C-alpha positions in Angstrom: -6.6 -22.3 -15.7 -4.7 -22.6 -12.7 -1.2 -23.6 -14.8 -1.9 -20.4 -16.5 -2.4 -18.4 -13.2 1.2 -19.9 -12.0 2.6 -19.1 -15.4 1.6 -15.6 -14.8 2.3 -15.2 -11.5 5.6 -16.1 -12.0 6.6 -13.9 -15.0 5.2 -11.2 -12.5 7.2 -12.5 -9.9 10.3 -12.5 -12.1 9.8 -8.9 -13.2 9.9 -7.4 -10.0 13.0 -9.6 -9.6 15.0 -7.8 -12.2 13.3 -4.5 -11.5 14.2 -4.6 -7.9 17.7 -5.8 -9.0 18.6 -3.3 -12.3 15.8 -1.1 -12.3 13.1 -0.8 -15.1 14.8 0.3 -17.7 16.6 -2.6 -18.0 13.9 -5.0 -18.1 14.2 -7.2 -20.8 11.4 -10.2 -22.0 13.8 -12.2 -23.1 15.8 -12.4 -19.6 12.4 -12.8 -17.9 11.2 -15.9 -20.2 14.5 -17.7 -19.5 14.3 -17.1 -15.8 11.0 -18.2 -16.0 12.0 -21.5 -17.9 9.7 -20.2 -20.7 9.6 -19.0 -24.7 8.8 -15.2 -25.3 6.1 -16.3 -26.8 4.7 -17.7 -23.6 5.4 -14.3 -22.2 3.3 -12.5 -24.9 0.4 -15.2 -24.3 -0.3 -13.7 -20.7 0.7 -9.7 -21.6 0.8 -7.6 -24.8 4.2 -6.1 -24.5 7.5 -5.2 -21.9 5.1 -2.5 -20.8 1.8 -4.3 -19.8 4.0 -6.7 -17.5 5.5 -3.7 -16.1 2.2 -2.4 -15.5 1.7 -6.0 -13.7 4.4 -5.6 -11.5 3.2 -2.5 -10.0 -0.5 -3.3 -9.6 0.8 -6.6 -7.7 3.2 -4.6 -5.3 0.2 -1.9 -5.1 -2.6 -5.1 -4.4 -0.4 -6.7 -2.3 0.2 -4.4 0.9 -3.6 -3.1 0.5 -4.4 -6.6 0.8 -1.9 -7.3 4.1 -3.4 -3.8 5.4 -6.9 -4.6 4.8 -6.6 -8.2 6.8 -4.6 -6.5 10.0 -6.7 -3.6 10.1 -10.0 -5.9 9.5 -8.9 -8.1 12.1 -9.0 -5.8 15.4 -11.7 -5.7 17.1 -12.5 -2.3 18.0 -13.5 -1.7 21.5 -12.1 0.6 24.3 -10.6 -2.6 25.7 -7.6 -2.6 23.0 -7.6 1.6 22.0 -3.5 1.3 22.7 -3.0 -1.4 20.1 -5.2 0.5 17.7 -3.3 3.8 18.7 -0.1 2.3 17.9 -1.0 0.4 14.8 -1.7 4.1 13.5 1.6 6.0 15.0 3.9 3.4 15.0 3.2 0.9 12.3 1.6 2.5 9.5 3.4 6.1 9.7 6.9 5.4 11.1 8.9 7.3 8.5 11.7 5.6 9.7 10.0 2.0 8.8 12.1 0.5 5.7 9.5 -2.3 4.9 7.2 0.5 4.9 8.9 2.9 2.9 9.8 0.2 0.2 6.2 -0.5 0.1 5.3 3.8 -0.1 7.6 4.0 -3.1 6.0 0.9 -4.6 2.6 2.3 -4.2 3.6 6.0 -5.9 5.2 4.0 -8.7 2.0 2.2 -9.1 0.1 5.7 -8.8 2.6 7.1 -11.3 2.5 4.1 -14.0 -1.6 4.2 -13.6 -1.4 8.4 -15.1 -0.5 7.0 -18.5 -2.5 3.5 -18.3 -6.3 3.7 -18.0 -6.7 0.0 -17.6 -4.2 0.0 -14.6 -5.6 2.9 -13.0 -9.1 1.5 -13.0 -7.3 -1.7 -11.2 -6.0 0.0 -8.7 -8.8 2.2 -8.2 -10.5 -1.2 -7.4 -8.0 -2.1 -5.2 -7.9 0.7 -3.0 -11.8 0.6 -3.0 -11.3 -2.5 -0.7 -9.1 -1.2 1.3 -11.0 2.0 2.0 -14.3 0.1 2.8 -12.3 -2.2 5.8 -10.5 1.0 7.3 -14.3 3.5 7.0 -15.8 -0.2 8.1 -13.1 -0.1 11.6 -13.6 3.7 11.8 -17.2 3.1 11.9 -16.8 0.7 14.8 -14.6 2.6 16.5 -17.1 5.8 16.2 -19.6 3.5 17.8 -17.1 2.1 20.3 -16.6 5.6 21.3 -13.1 5.6 20.2 -13.7 8.4 17.7 -15.7 11.5 17.3 -18.9 10.5 15.7 -19.4 13.5 14.3 -16.5 13.3 11.7 -17.0 11.6 9.0 -15.2 8.1 8.3 -14.6 8.7 4.6 -12.0 11.7 5.5 -10.5 10.0 8.4 -9.7 6.8 6.4 -8.1 9.5 3.7 -6.2 11.0 6.7 -5.0 7.5 7.7 -4.0 7.0 4.4 -2.2 10.3 3.1 -0.1 10.4 6.3 1.6 6.9 6.0 2.0 8.0 2.0 3.3 10.9 2.7 6.0 10.0 5.1 7.8 8.6 2.0 9.2 12.0 2.0 11.7 10.9 4.6 13.6 9.6 1.9 15.0 13.1 1.3 14.2 14.7 4.0 17.7 14.3 5.7 18.7 16.2 8.6 14.9 18.2 8.9 13.5 14.4 9.9 11.5 15.1 12.9 13.3 12.9 15.7 10.9 9.7 16.6 9.6 10.8 19.7 8.7 14.4 18.1 6.8 13.0 15.5 5.2 10.3 17.3 4.0 13.2 19.9 2.3 15.3 16.6 0.8 11.9 15.1 -0.6 11.1 19.2 -2.0 14.8 19.0 -4.0 14.2 15.9 -5.2 10.8 16.5 -6.6 12.1 20.0 -8.3 15.4 18.2 -10.2 12.7 16.4 -11.7 11.5 19.7 -14.5 12.1 21.1 -14.9 15.7 23.4 -15.0 15.4 26.9 
């Protein structure tokens, strides 16, 4: 069974590499098989067709970053002692529109969402992955409310959604051109937004 999983993972890895190199339209099952050192029939043992392989790539991209983010967020010890670290994570790491690695991740995540529109099975898998991340974020927010960092009167699910929407929306930086705000202006605005979520007084 482990060998089957390894083969499927290799197929997804090589398919992603090919998509990254030449785009989805140029993806060929025979080339994936060749790069994996297996016959095309082995690919069809693991995946229904080319579209199923592409869906698996999109799912893997979506899930990989979600798991990494969940680990970082879940690992934070929420207290007033590390409020600056938490602010940096939200403002700098997650929401910086100029961060190339995060931008690539945002695009991959959007590609997965677009692919899921026409693939109900993929959509249900993405929902499950997102629920995993959301529960970690909501838990961290609840901890922050208990520690006095965030206003306990605010709904933690609404705050979690806001913290997801802002970074995803910064993918627009790709097309914003000269209208993209300066790094300082963006940081100032986000800091003000996050500060507004703190307890009054």
